[in-house]
PANU-929676 format. One record per atom (N, C-alpha, C, O, CB): residue number from 1; residue in one letter; chain; x, y, z. Coordinates in Angstrom, 1 decimal, padded with zeros to 4 digits. Glycine has a CB too. Layout:
residues N
NUM/a/A/X/Y/Z
...
This chain:
residues 134
1/m/A/-242.3/-095.3/-000.4
1/m/A/-242.4/-094.2/-001.4
1/m/A/-243.7/-093.4/-001.1
1/m/A/-244.8/-094.0/-001.0
1/m/A/-242.4/-094.7/-002.8
2/t/A/-243.6/-092.1/-001.1
2/t/A/-244.8/-091.3/-000.8
2/t/A/-245.0/-090.4/-002.0
2/t/A/-244.0/-090.0/-002.7
2/t/A/-244.6/-090.5/000.5
3/c/A/-246.2/-090.0/-002.2
3/c/A/-246.6/-089.0/-003.3
3/c/A/-247.0/-087.8/-002.6
3/c/A/-247.9/-087.8/-001.7
3/c/A/-247.7/-089.6/-004.2
4/s/A/-246.4/-086.6/-002.9
4/s/A/-246.7/-085.4/-002.2
4/s/A/-247.8/-084.6/-002.7
4/s/A/-247.9/-083.4/-002.3
4/s/A/-245.4/-084.6/-002.2
5/t/A/-248.6/-085.1/-003.6
5/t/A/-249.7/-084.3/-004.1
5/t/A/-251.0/-084.6/-003.4
5/t/A/-251.2/-085.7/-002.8
5/t/A/-249.9/-084.6/-005.6
6/n/A/-251.9/-083.6/-003.3
6/n/A/-253.2/-083.8/-002.7
6/n/A/-254.2/-084.2/-003.7
6/n/A/-255.4/-084.5/-003.3
6/n/A/-253.7/-082.5/-002.0
7/n/A/-253.9/-084.2/-005.0
7/n/A/-254.8/-084.6/-006.0
7/n/A/-254.9/-086.1/-006.1
7/n/A/-253.9/-086.8/-006.5
7/n/A/-254.4/-084.0/-007.4
8/p/A/-256.1/-086.7/-005.9
8/p/A/-256.2/-088.1/-005.9
8/p/A/-256.0/-088.7/-007.3
8/p/A/-255.4/-089.8/-007.4
8/p/A/-257.6/-088.5/-005.5
9/a/A/-256.4/-088.0/-008.4
9/a/A/-256.2/-088.5/-009.7
9/a/A/-254.7/-088.6/-010.0
9/a/A/-254.2/-089.6/-010.6
9/a/A/-256.9/-087.6/-010.8
10/t/A/-253.9/-087.6/-009.6
10/t/A/-252.5/-087.6/-009.8
10/t/A/-251.8/-088.7/-009.0
10/t/A/-250.9/-089.4/-009.5
10/t/A/-251.9/-086.2/-009.4
11/r/A/-252.2/-088.9/-007.8
11/r/A/-251.7/-090.0/-006.9
11/r/A/-251.9/-091.4/-007.6
11/r/A/-251.0/-092.2/-007.7
11/r/A/-252.3/-090.0/-005.5
12/r/A/-253.1/-091.6/-008.0
12/r/A/-253.4/-092.9/-008.7
12/r/A/-252.6/-093.0/-010.0
12/r/A/-252.1/-094.1/-010.3
12/r/A/-254.9/-093.0/-009.0
13/y/A/-252.5/-091.9/-010.7
13/y/A/-251.7/-092.0/-012.0
13/y/A/-250.2/-092.3/-011.7
13/y/A/-249.7/-093.2/-012.3
13/y/A/-251.7/-090.6/-012.7
14/m/A/-249.6/-091.7/-010.7
14/m/A/-248.2/-092.0/-010.3
14/m/A/-248.0/-093.5/-010.0
14/m/A/-247.0/-094.1/-010.4
14/m/A/-247.8/-091.1/-009.2
15/w/A/-248.9/-094.0/-009.1
15/w/A/-248.8/-095.4/-008.8
15/w/A/-248.9/-096.4/-009.9
15/w/A/-248.2/-097.3/-010.1
15/w/A/-249.8/-095.8/-007.7
16/r/A/-249.9/-096.1/-010.8
16/r/A/-250.2/-096.9/-012.0
16/r/A/-249.0/-096.8/-012.9
16/r/A/-248.6/-097.8/-013.5
16/r/A/-251.5/-096.5/-012.7
17/f/A/-248.5/-095.6/-013.1
17/f/A/-247.4/-095.4/-014.0
17/f/A/-246.2/-096.1/-013.5
17/f/A/-245.4/-096.7/-014.3
17/f/A/-247.1/-093.9/-014.2
18/l/A/-245.9/-096.1/-012.2
18/l/A/-244.8/-096.8/-011.6
18/l/A/-244.9/-098.3/-011.9
18/l/A/-243.9/-098.9/-012.2
18/l/A/-244.7/-096.5/-010.1
19/a/A/-246.1/-098.8/-011.7
19/a/A/-246.3/-100.2/-012.0
19/a/A/-246.0/-100.6/-013.4
19/a/A/-245.4/-101.6/-013.7
19/a/A/-247.8/-100.6/-011.6
20/t/A/-246.5/-099.8/-014.4
20/t/A/-246.2/-100.1/-015.8
20/t/A/-244.7/-099.9/-016.1
20/t/A/-244.2/-100.7/-017.0
20/t/A/-247.0/-099.1/-016.7
21/m/A/-244.1/-099.0/-015.5
21/m/A/-242.6/-098.9/-015.7
21/m/A/-241.9/-100.1/-015.2
21/m/A/-240.9/-100.5/-015.8
21/m/A/-242.1/-097.6/-015.1
22/l/A/-242.3/-100.6/-014.0
22/l/A/-241.7/-101.8/-013.5
22/l/A/-241.9/-103.0/-014.4
22/l/A/-241.0/-103.7/-014.7
22/l/A/-242.2/-102.1/-012.1
23/f/A/-243.1/-103.1/-015.0
23/f/A/-243.4/-104.2/-015.9
23/f/A/-242.5/-104.0/-017.2
23/f/A/-242.0/-104.9/-017.7
23/f/A/-244.9/-104.2/-016.3
24/y/A/-242.4/-102.7/-017.6
24/y/A/-241.6/-102.5/-018.8
24/y/A/-240.1/-102.9/-018.6
24/y/A/-239.5/-103.6/-019.4
24/y/A/-241.6/-100.9/-019.2
25/a/A/-239.6/-102.5/-017.4
25/a/A/-238.2/-102.9/-017.1
25/a/A/-238.1/-104.4/-017.0
25/a/A/-237.1/-105.0/-017.6
25/a/A/-237.7/-102.3/-015.8
26/l/A/-239.0/-105.1/-016.3
26/l/A/-238.9/-106.5/-016.2
26/l/A/-239.1/-107.2/-017.6
26/l/A/-238.3/-108.2/-017.9
26/l/A/-240.0/-107.0/-015.3
27/f/A/-240.0/-106.8/-018.4
27/f/A/-240.2/-107.4/-019.7
27/f/A/-239.0/-107.2/-020.6
27/f/A/-238.6/-108.1/-021.3
27/f/A/-241.5/-106.8/-020.4
28/l/A/-238.4/-106.0/-020.5
28/l/A/-237.2/-105.8/-021.4
28/l/A/-236.1/-106.6/-020.9
28/l/A/-235.4/-107.2/-021.7
28/l/A/-236.9/-104.3/-021.3
29/i/A/-235.8/-106.7/-019.6
29/i/A/-234.7/-107.5/-019.1
29/i/A/-235.0/-108.9/-019.4
29/i/A/-234.0/-109.6/-019.9
29/i/A/-234.6/-107.3/-017.6
30/l/A/-236.2/-109.4/-019.3
30/l/A/-236.5/-110.8/-019.6
30/l/A/-236.2/-111.1/-021.1
30/l/A/-235.6/-112.1/-021.5
30/l/A/-238.0/-111.1/-019.3
31/a/A/-236.7/-110.2/-022.0
31/a/A/-236.6/-110.4/-023.4
31/a/A/-235.1/-110.4/-023.8
31/a/A/-234.6/-111.3/-024.6
31/a/A/-237.3/-109.3/-024.2
32/v/A/-234.3/-109.5/-023.3
32/v/A/-232.9/-109.4/-023.6
32/v/A/-232.2/-110.7/-023.1
32/v/A/-231.4/-111.3/-023.8
32/v/A/-232.2/-108.1/-023.0
33/w/A/-232.5/-111.1/-021.9
33/w/A/-231.8/-112.2/-021.3
33/w/A/-232.1/-113.5/-022.1
33/w/A/-231.2/-114.3/-022.4
33/w/A/-232.3/-112.4/-019.8
34/v/A/-233.4/-113.7/-022.5
34/v/A/-233.8/-114.9/-023.2
34/v/A/-233.1/-114.9/-024.6
34/v/A/-232.6/-115.9/-025.1
34/v/A/-235.3/-115.0/-023.4
35/f/A/-233.1/-113.7/-025.3
35/f/A/-232.5/-113.6/-026.6
35/f/A/-231.0/-113.9/-026.5
35/f/A/-230.4/-114.5/-027.4
35/f/A/-232.8/-112.3/-027.2
36/v/A/-230.3/-113.4/-025.5
36/v/A/-228.9/-113.5/-025.4
36/v/A/-228.5/-115.0/-025.1
36/v/A/-227.6/-115.5/-025.6
36/v/A/-228.3/-112.6/-024.3
37/h/A/-229.3/-115.6/-024.2
37/h/A/-228.9/-116.9/-023.7
37/h/A/-229.5/-118.1/-024.5
37/h/A/-228.9/-119.2/-024.6
37/h/A/-229.3/-117.1/-022.3
38/f/A/-230.7/-117.9/-025.1
38/f/A/-231.3/-119.0/-025.8
38/f/A/-231.6/-118.8/-027.3
38/f/A/-231.9/-119.7/-028.0
38/f/A/-232.6/-119.3/-025.1
39/r/A/-231.4/-117.6/-027.7
39/r/A/-231.7/-117.3/-029.2
39/r/A/-232.9/-117.9/-029.7
39/r/A/-232.9/-118.8/-030.6
39/r/A/-230.5/-117.7/-030.0
40/p/A/-234.1/-117.5/-029.2
40/p/A/-235.3/-118.1/-029.6
40/p/A/-235.7/-117.7/-031.0
40/p/A/-235.2/-116.7/-031.6
40/p/A/-236.5/-117.7/-028.7
41/t/A/-236.5/-118.6/-031.6
41/t/A/-237.0/-118.3/-033.0
41/t/A/-238.5/-118.5/-033.1
41/t/A/-239.1/-118.9/-032.1
41/t/A/-236.3/-119.2/-034.0
42/g/A/-239.0/-118.2/-034.2
42/g/A/-240.5/-118.4/-034.4
42/g/A/-241.4/-117.5/-033.5
42/g/A/-241.1/-116.4/-033.2
42/g/A/-240.8/-119.8/-034.2
43/v/A/-242.5/-118.1/-033.1
43/v/A/-243.5/-117.4/-032.4
43/v/A/-243.0/-116.9/-031.0
43/v/A/-243.3/-115.8/-030.6
43/v/A/-244.7/-118.3/-032.1
44/l/A/-242.1/-117.7/-030.4
44/l/A/-241.6/-117.3/-029.1
44/l/A/-240.8/-116.0/-029.2
44/l/A/-240.8/-115.1/-028.4
44/l/A/-240.7/-118.4/-028.5
45/a/A/-239.9/-115.9/-030.3
45/a/A/-239.1/-114.7/-030.5
45/a/A/-240.0/-113.5/-030.8
45/a/A/-239.8/-112.4/-030.2
45/a/A/-238.2/-115.0/-031.7
46/w/A/-241.1/-113.7/-031.5
46/w/A/-242.0/-112.6/-031.8
46/w/A/-242.7/-112.1/-030.5
46/w/A/-242.7/-110.9/-030.2
46/w/A/-243.1/-113.0/-032.8
47/l/A/-243.1/-113.1/-029.7
47/l/A/-243.8/-112.7/-028.4
47/l/A/-242.9/-112.0/-027.5
47/l/A/-243.2/-111.0/-026.9
47/l/A/-244.4/-114.0/-027.8
48/l/A/-241.6/-112.5/-027.4
48/l/A/-240.7/-111.9/-026.5
48/l/A/-240.3/-110.5/-027.0
48/l/A/-240.1/-109.5/-026.2
48/l/A/-239.4/-112.7/-026.4
49/a/A/-240.2/-110.3/-028.3
49/a/A/-239.8/-109.0/-028.8
49/a/A/-240.9/-108.0/-028.6
49/a/A/-240.6/-106.8/-028.4
49/a/A/-239.5/-109.1/-030.3
50/l/A/-242.2/-108.4/-028.6
50/l/A/-243.3/-107.5/-028.4
50/l/A/-243.6/-107.3/-027.0
50/l/A/-244.4/-106.4/-026.7
50/l/A/-244.5/-108.0/-029.1
51/l/A/-243.1/-108.1/-026.1
51/l/A/-243.5/-108.0/-024.6
51/l/A/-243.3/-106.6/-024.0
51/l/A/-244.2/-106.1/-023.4
51/l/A/-242.7/-109.0/-023.9
52/p/A/-242.1/-106.0/-024.2
52/p/A/-242.0/-104.7/-023.6
52/p/A/-243.0/-103.6/-024.1
52/p/A/-243.4/-102.7/-023.4
52/p/A/-240.5/-104.2/-023.8
53/g/A/-243.4/-103.8/-025.4
53/g/A/-244.4/-102.9/-025.9
53/g/A/-245.7/-103.0/-025.2
53/g/A/-246.5/-102.0/-025.2
53/g/A/-244.6/-103.2/-027.4
54/l/A/-246.1/-104.1/-024.6
54/l/A/-247.3/-104.2/-023.9
54/l/A/-247.3/-103.3/-022.7
54/l/A/-248.3/-102.7/-022.4
54/l/A/-247.5/-105.7/-023.4
55/a/A/-246.2/-103.1/-022.0
55/a/A/-246.1/-102.2/-020.9
55/a/A/-246.2/-100.7/-021.4
55/a/A/-246.8/-099.9/-020.7
55/a/A/-244.7/-102.3/-020.2
56/i/A/-245.8/-100.5/-022.6
56/i/A/-246.0/-099.1/-023.2
56/i/A/-247.4/-098.9/-023.4
56/i/A/-248.0/-097.8/-023.2
56/i/A/-245.1/-098.9/-024.4
57/v/A/-248.1/-099.9/-023.9
57/v/A/-249.6/-099.8/-024.1
57/v/A/-250.2/-099.5/-022.8
57/v/A/-251.2/-098.7/-022.7
57/v/A/-250.2/-101.1/-024.8
58/g/A/-249.7/-100.2/-021.7
58/g/A/-250.3/-099.9/-020.4
58/g/A/-250.0/-098.5/-019.9
58/g/A/-250.9/-097.9/-019.3
58/g/A/-249.6/-100.9/-019.4
59/q/A/-248.9/-097.9/-020.2
59/q/A/-248.6/-096.6/-019.9
59/q/A/-249.5/-095.6/-020.6
59/q/A/-250.0/-094.6/-019.9
59/q/A/-247.1/-096.2/-020.2
60/i/A/-249.8/-095.8/-021.8
60/i/A/-250.7/-095.0/-022.5
60/i/A/-252.1/-095.1/-022.0
60/i/A/-252.8/-094.1/-021.8
60/i/A/-250.7/-095.4/-024.0
61/a/A/-252.5/-096.3/-021.6
61/a/A/-253.8/-096.5/-021.0
61/a/A/-253.9/-095.8/-019.6
61/a/A/-254.9/-095.2/-019.3
61/a/A/-254.1/-098.0/-020.8
62/v/A/-252.8/-095.9/-018.9
62/v/A/-252.8/-095.3/-017.5
62/v/A/-253.0/-093.8/-017.7
62/v/A/-253.7/-093.1/-016.9
62/v/A/-251.5/-095.6/-016.8
63/f/A/-252.3/-093.2/-018.7
63/f/A/-252.5/-091.7/-018.9
63/f/A/-253.9/-091.4/-019.3
63/f/A/-254.4/-090.4/-018.9
63/f/A/-251.4/-091.2/-019.9
64/g/A/-254.5/-092.2/-020.2
64/g/A/-255.9/-092.0/-020.6
64/g/A/-256.8/-092.1/-019.4
64/g/A/-257.7/-091.3/-019.3
64/g/A/-256.3/-093.0/-021.6
65/m/A/-256.5/-093.0/-018.4
65/m/A/-257.3/-093.1/-017.2
65/m/A/-257.2/-091.8/-016.4
65/m/A/-258.1/-091.3/-015.8
65/m/A/-256.9/-094.4/-016.4
66/y/A/-255.9/-091.3/-016.3
66/y/A/-255.7/-090.1/-015.6
66/y/A/-256.5/-089.0/-016.1
66/y/A/-257.2/-088.2/-015.4
66/y/A/-254.2/-089.7/-015.6
67/l/A/-256.5/-088.8/-017.5
67/l/A/-257.3/-087.7/-018.1
67/l/A/-258.7/-087.9/-017.8
67/l/A/-259.4/-086.9/-017.6
67/l/A/-257.0/-087.7/-019.6
68/a/A/-259.2/-089.1/-017.8
68/a/A/-260.7/-089.3/-017.5
68/a/A/-261.0/-089.0/-016.0
68/a/A/-262.1/-088.6/-015.7
68/a/A/-261.1/-090.8/-017.8
69/e/A/-260.0/-089.2/-015.1
69/e/A/-260.3/-089.0/-013.7
69/e/A/-260.0/-087.6/-013.2
69/e/A/-260.5/-087.2/-012.1
69/e/A/-259.5/-090.0/-012.9
70/e/A/-259.1/-086.9/-013.9
70/e/A/-258.8/-085.5/-013.5
70/e/A/-260.0/-084.6/-013.5
70/e/A/-260.6/-084.4/-014.6
70/e/A/-257.6/-085.0/-014.5
71/k/A/-260.3/-084.0/-012.4
71/k/A/-261.5/-083.2/-012.2
71/k/A/-261.2/-081.8/-012.7
71/k/A/-262.1/-081.1/-013.1
71/k/A/-261.9/-083.2/-010.8
72/d/A/-259.9/-081.3/-012.6
72/d/A/-259.6/-079.9/-012.9
72/d/A/-259.5/-079.8/-014.4
72/d/A/-258.5/-080.3/-015.0
72/d/A/-258.3/-079.5/-012.2
73/e/A/-260.4/-079.1/-015.0
73/e/A/-260.4/-079.0/-016.5
73/e/A/-259.2/-078.2/-017.0
73/e/A/-258.7/-078.5/-018.1
73/e/A/-261.7/-078.3/-016.9
74/f/A/-258.7/-077.3/-016.2
74/f/A/-257.6/-076.5/-016.7
74/f/A/-256.3/-077.4/-016.7
74/f/A/-255.6/-077.4/-017.7
74/f/A/-257.3/-075.3/-015.7
75/v/A/-256.1/-078.2/-015.7
75/v/A/-255.0/-079.1/-015.7
75/v/A/-255.1/-080.1/-016.8
75/v/A/-254.1/-080.4/-017.5
75/v/A/-254.9/-079.8/-014.3
76/r/A/-256.3/-080.7/-017.0
76/r/A/-256.5/-081.6/-018.1
76/r/A/-256.2/-081.0/-019.4
76/r/A/-255.6/-081.6/-020.3
76/r/A/-258.0/-082.2/-018.0
77/n/A/-256.6/-079.8/-019.6
77/n/A/-256.4/-079.0/-020.9
77/n/A/-254.9/-078.8/-021.1
77/n/A/-254.4/-079.0/-022.2
77/n/A/-257.1/-077.7/-020.9
78/l/A/-254.2/-078.5/-020.0
78/l/A/-252.7/-078.3/-020.2
78/l/A/-252.1/-079.7/-020.6
78/l/A/-251.2/-079.7/-021.5
78/l/A/-252.1/-077.9/-018.9
79/q/A/-252.5/-080.8/-020.0
79/q/A/-251.9/-082.1/-020.4
79/q/A/-252.2/-082.4/-021.8
79/q/A/-251.4/-082.9/-022.6
79/q/A/-252.5/-083.1/-019.5
80/i/A/-253.4/-082.2/-022.3
80/i/A/-253.8/-082.5/-023.6
80/i/A/-253.1/-081.6/-024.6
80/i/A/-252.6/-082.1/-025.7
80/i/A/-255.3/-082.3/-023.8
81/q/A/-252.9/-080.3/-024.3
81/q/A/-252.1/-079.5/-025.2
81/q/A/-250.7/-079.9/-025.3
81/q/A/-250.1/-080.0/-026.4
81/q/A/-252.2/-078.0/-024.7
82/a/A/-250.1/-080.3/-024.2
82/a/A/-248.7/-080.8/-024.2
82/a/A/-248.6/-082.1/-025.0
82/a/A/-247.6/-082.3/-025.8
82/a/A/-248.2/-081.1/-022.7
83/m/A/-249.6/-083.0/-024.9
83/m/A/-249.6/-084.2/-025.7
83/m/A/-249.7/-083.9/-027.2
83/m/A/-248.9/-084.5/-028.0
83/m/A/-250.8/-085.1/-025.3
84/i/A/-250.5/-083.0/-027.5
84/i/A/-250.6/-082.6/-029.0
84/i/A/-249.3/-082.1/-029.5
84/i/A/-248.9/-082.4/-030.6
84/i/A/-251.8/-081.6/-029.2
85/w/A/-248.7/-081.2/-028.7
85/w/A/-247.4/-080.6/-029.2
85/w/A/-246.4/-081.7/-029.2
85/w/A/-245.5/-081.7/-030.1
85/w/A/-247.0/-079.5/-028.2
86/g/A/-246.4/-082.6/-028.2
86/g/A/-245.5/-083.7/-028.2
86/g/A/-245.6/-084.6/-029.4
86/g/A/-244.6/-085.0/-030.0
86/g/A/-245.6/-084.6/-027.0
87/v/A/-246.9/-085.0/-029.8
87/v/A/-247.1/-085.8/-031.0
87/v/A/-246.6/-085.0/-032.2
87/v/A/-246.0/-085.6/-033.1
87/v/A/-248.6/-086.1/-031.1
88/g/A/-247.0/-083.8/-032.3
88/g/A/-246.6/-083.0/-033.5
88/g/A/-245.1/-082.9/-033.7
88/g/A/-244.6/-083.1/-034.8
88/g/A/-247.2/-081.6/-033.5
89/a/A/-244.4/-082.6/-032.6
89/a/A/-243.0/-082.5/-032.6
89/a/A/-242.3/-083.9/-033.0
89/a/A/-241.4/-083.9/-033.7
89/a/A/-242.4/-082.0/-031.3
90/t/A/-242.8/-084.9/-032.4
90/t/A/-242.3/-086.3/-032.7
90/t/A/-242.5/-086.6/-034.2
90/t/A/-241.6/-087.1/-034.8
90/t/A/-243.0/-087.3/-031.8
91/l/A/-243.7/-086.3/-034.7
91/l/A/-244.0/-086.6/-036.1
91/l/A/-243.1/-085.8/-037.0
91/l/A/-242.5/-086.3/-038.0
91/l/A/-245.4/-086.3/-036.4
92/a/A/-242.9/-084.5/-036.7
92/a/A/-242.1/-083.6/-037.5
92/a/A/-240.6/-084.1/-037.5
92/a/A/-240.0/-084.2/-038.5
92/a/A/-242.2/-082.2/-037.0
93/l/A/-240.1/-084.4/-036.3
93/l/A/-238.7/-084.8/-036.2
93/l/A/-238.4/-086.1/-036.8
93/l/A/-237.4/-086.3/-037.5
93/l/A/-238.3/-084.8/-034.7
94/t/A/-239.3/-087.1/-036.6
94/t/A/-239.0/-088.4/-037.2
94/t/A/-239.2/-088.4/-038.7
94/t/A/-238.5/-089.1/-039.4
94/t/A/-239.9/-089.5/-036.5
95/t/A/-240.2/-087.6/-039.2
95/t/A/-240.4/-087.5/-040.6
95/t/A/-239.2/-086.8/-041.3
95/t/A/-238.7/-087.3/-042.3
95/t/A/-241.7/-086.8/-041.0
96/g/A/-238.7/-085.7/-040.7
96/g/A/-237.6/-085.0/-041.2
96/g/A/-236.3/-085.9/-041.2
96/g/A/-235.5/-085.9/-042.1
96/g/A/-237.3/-083.8/-040.3
97/w/A/-236.2/-086.7/-040.1
97/w/A/-235.0/-087.6/-040.0
97/w/A/-235.1/-088.7/-041.1
97/w/A/-234.1/-089.1/-041.7
97/w/A/-235.0/-088.3/-038.6
98/g/A/-236.3/-089.2/-041.4
98/g/A/-236.5/-090.1/-042.4
98/g/A/-236.1/-089.6/-043.8
98/g/A/-235.5/-090.3/-044.6
98/g/A/-238.0/-090.6/-042.5
99/f/A/-236.5/-088.3/-044.1
99/f/A/-236.0/-087.7/-045.3
99/f/A/-234.5/-087.6/-045.4
99/f/A/-233.9/-087.9/-046.4
99/f/A/-236.7/-086.4/-045.5
100/l/A/-233.9/-087.3/-044.3
100/l/A/-232.5/-087.2/-044.2
100/l/A/-231.8/-088.6/-044.4
100/l/A/-230.8/-088.7/-045.1
100/l/A/-232.0/-086.6/-042.9
101/e/A/-232.4/-089.6/-043.9
101/e/A/-231.9/-091.0/-044.1
101/e/A/-232.0/-091.3/-045.6
101/e/A/-231.0/-091.9/-046.1
101/e/A/-232.7/-092.0/-043.3
102/s/A/-233.1/-090.9/-046.2
102/s/A/-233.3/-091.3/-047.6
102/s/A/-232.4/-090.5/-048.6
102/s/A/-231.8/-091.1/-049.5
102/s/A/-234.7/-091.1/-048.0
103/f/A/-232.2/-089.2/-048.3
103/f/A/-231.6/-088.4/-049.3
103/f/A/-230.1/-088.1/-049.0
103/f/A/-229.3/-088.0/-049.9
103/f/A/-232.3/-087.0/-049.3
104/v/A/-229.7/-088.0/-047.7
104/v/A/-228.3/-087.8/-047.4
104/v/A/-227.6/-088.9/-046.6
104/v/A/-226.5/-088.7/-046.1
104/v/A/-228.1/-086.5/-046.7
105/h/A/-228.3/-090.0/-046.5
105/h/A/-227.8/-091.2/-045.9
105/h/A/-227.4/-091.0/-044.5
105/h/A/-226.3/-091.5/-044.1
105/h/A/-226.7/-091.8/-046.7
106/l/A/-228.2/-090.3/-043.7
106/l/A/-228.0/-090.1/-042.3
106/l/A/-228.2/-091.5/-041.6
106/l/A/-228.9/-092.3/-042.1
106/l/A/-228.9/-089.0/-041.7
107/r/A/-227.6/-091.7/-040.5
107/r/A/-227.7/-092.9/-039.7
107/r/A/-229.2/-093.2/-039.5
107/r/A/-230.0/-092.3/-039.2
107/r/A/-226.9/-092.9/-038.4
108/h/A/-229.6/-094.5/-039.5
108/h/A/-230.9/-094.9/-039.2
108/h/A/-231.3/-094.6/-037.8
108/h/A/-230.6/-094.8/-036.9
108/h/A/-231.1/-096.4/-039.5
109/f/A/-232.5/-094.0/-037.6
109/f/A/-233.1/-093.7/-036.3
109/f/A/-233.9/-095.0/-035.8
109/f/A/-234.8/-095.4/-036.5
109/f/A/-234.1/-092.5/-036.4
110/d/A/-233.4/-095.5/-034.7
110/d/A/-234.1/-096.8/-034.2
110/d/A/-235.5/-096.5/-033.8
110/d/A/-235.7/-095.5/-033.0
110/d/A/-233.2/-097.3/-033.1
111/l/A/-236.4/-097.3/-034.2
111/l/A/-237.8/-097.1/-033.9
111/l/A/-238.1/-097.2/-032.4
111/l/A/-239.1/-096.6/-032.0
111/l/A/-238.7/-098.1/-034.7
112/v/A/-237.4/-098.0/-031.7
112/v/A/-237.6/-098.1/-030.3
112/v/A/-237.4/-096.8/-029.5
112/v/A/-237.8/-096.7/-028.4
112/v/A/-236.7/-099.2/-029.7
113/l/A/-236.8/-095.8/-030.2
113/l/A/-236.6/-094.5/-029.5
113/l/A/-237.7/-093.5/-029.7
113/l/A/-237.7/-092.4/-029.1
113/l/A/-235.3/-093.9/-030.1
114/i/A/-238.7/-093.9/-030.5
114/i/A/-239.8/-092.9/-030.8
114/i/A/-240.6/-092.6/-029.6
114/i/A/-240.9/-091.5/-029.3
114/i/A/-240.6/-093.5/-032.0
115/y/A/-241.0/-093.7/-028.8
115/y/A/-241.8/-093.4/-027.6
115/y/A/-241.1/-092.6/-026.6
115/y/A/-241.6/-091.7/-026.1
115/y/A/-242.3/-094.8/-027.0
116/p/A/-239.8/-092.9/-026.3
116/p/A/-239.1/-092.1/-025.3
116/p/A/-238.9/-090.6/-025.9
116/p/A/-239.0/-089.7/-025.1
116/p/A/-237.7/-092.6/-025.0
117/l/A/-238.8/-090.5/-027.2
117/l/A/-238.7/-089.1/-027.8
117/l/A/-240.0/-088.4/-027.6
117/l/A/-240.0/-087.2/-027.2
117/l/A/-238.3/-089.2/-029.3
118/y/A/-241.1/-089.1/-027.8
118/y/A/-242.4/-088.5/-027.6
118/y/A/-242.6/-088.1/-026.1
118/y/A/-243.1/-087.0/-025.9
118/y/A/-243.5/-089.5/-028.0
119/c/A/-242.2/-088.9/-025.2
119/c/A/-242.4/-088.6/-023.8
119/c/A/-241.5/-087.4/-023.4
119/c/A/-242.0/-086.5/-022.7
119/c/A/-241.9/-089.8/-022.9
120/a/A/-240.3/-087.3/-023.9
120/a/A/-239.5/-086.2/-023.6
120/a/A/-240.0/-084.9/-024.2
120/a/A/-240.1/-083.8/-023.6
120/a/A/-238.0/-086.4/-024.2
121/l/A/-240.5/-085.0/-025.5
121/l/A/-241.0/-083.8/-026.1
121/l/A/-242.4/-083.3/-025.5
121/l/A/-242.7/-082.1/-025.4
121/l/A/-241.2/-084.0/-027.6
122/t/A/-243.2/-084.3/-025.0
122/t/A/-244.4/-083.9/-024.3
122/t/A/-244.1/-083.3/-023.0
122/t/A/-244.7/-082.3/-022.6
122/t/A/-245.2/-085.2/-024.0
123/g/A/-243.0/-083.7/-022.3
123/g/A/-242.6/-083.1/-021.0
123/g/A/-242.1/-081.7/-021.2
123/g/A/-242.5/-080.8/-020.5
123/g/A/-241.5/-083.9/-020.4
124/i/A/-241.3/-081.5/-022.3
124/i/A/-240.9/-080.1/-022.6
124/i/A/-242.0/-079.3/-023.0
124/i/A/-242.1/-078.1/-022.6
124/i/A/-239.8/-080.2/-023.7
125/s/A/-243.0/-079.8/-023.8
125/s/A/-244.1/-079.1/-024.2
125/s/A/-245.0/-078.7/-023.0
125/s/A/-245.5/-077.6/-022.9
125/s/A/-245.0/-079.9/-025.2
126/y/A/-245.1/-079.6/-022.0
126/y/A/-245.9/-079.3/-020.8
126/y/A/-245.3/-078.0/-020.1
126/y/A/-246.1/-077.1/-019.7
126/y/A/-246.0/-080.5/-019.9
127/g/A/-244.0/-078.0/-020.0
127/g/A/-243.4/-076.8/-019.3
127/g/A/-243.6/-075.6/-020.1
127/g/A/-243.9/-074.5/-019.5
127/g/A/-241.9/-077.1/-019.2
128/l/A/-243.5/-075.6/-021.4
128/l/A/-243.8/-074.4/-022.2
128/l/A/-245.2/-074.0/-022.2
128/l/A/-245.5/-072.8/-022.2
128/l/A/-243.3/-074.7/-023.7
129/v/A/-246.1/-075.0/-022.2
129/v/A/-247.6/-074.6/-022.2
129/v/A/-247.9/-074.0/-020.9
129/v/A/-248.7/-073.0/-020.8
129/v/A/-248.5/-075.9/-022.4
130/r/A/-247.3/-074.5/-019.8
130/r/A/-247.6/-073.9/-018.5
130/r/A/-247.0/-072.5/-018.4
130/r/A/-247.6/-071.6/-017.7
130/r/A/-247.0/-074.7/-017.4
131/l/A/-245.9/-072.2/-019.0
131/l/A/-245.3/-070.8/-019.0
131/l/A/-246.3/-069.8/-019.6
131/l/A/-246.3/-068.7/-019.2
131/l/A/-244.0/-070.8/-019.8
132/r/A/-247.1/-070.3/-020.6
132/r/A/-248.0/-069.4/-021.2
132/r/A/-249.1/-068.8/-020.3
132/r/A/-249.7/-067.8/-020.5
132/r/A/-248.7/-070.1/-022.4
133/y/A/-249.3/-069.5/-019.2
133/y/A/-250.4/-069.1/-018.3
133/y/A/-249.9/-068.5/-017.0
133/y/A/-250.6/-068.4/-016.0
133/y/A/-251.3/-070.3/-018.0
134/r/A/-248.6/-068.2/-016.9
134/r/A/-248.1/-067.5/-015.7
134/r/A/-248.4/-066.1/-015.7
134/r/A/-248.0/-065.4/-014.7
134/r/A/-246.6/-067.7/-015.6
């Protein structure tokens, strides 16, 4: 696998992010497999259920490391703006959905979908923020 960017911070970010995604996939597969085959209870069940979340914490840490290592202030500013819009959109959508659940009995929004929603909205926001500077 090759990374086609000349930016060292971006290259390190991509490799670190790939590693955390692999851990996420492995932890999730492990947790599902153990729950399906052994139906653990107690502390083991709690630890297995939280295991994939550790990889997400790793992804967030990796992105923080990228922001600290990125030398280009403009690129760093674009990323931060996209993250803020992603957080705001995620909060607005999930809060609105929560009110709909409470008042009109809309289907429950699974909490495990919030982080992927945030990532998608941050990605969309990044594209829109970049358009502003063309």
